[in-house]
C-alpha positions, 0 to 999 in steps of 0.5 A, a space after each residue: 082570018 084573025 078572030 075578034 077575040 084575038 085583037 080584043 085580047 091584044 088591045 087589052 093586054 098591050 095597055 095593061 102591060 104598059 100600066 104594069 110597067 109604069 106601076 112596077 
């Protein structure tokens, strides 16, 4: 099973990467 930390990590990193892409 997927760990809760795993989905939390992706849930945070996905929008974070998008933010960096827009900012960059």
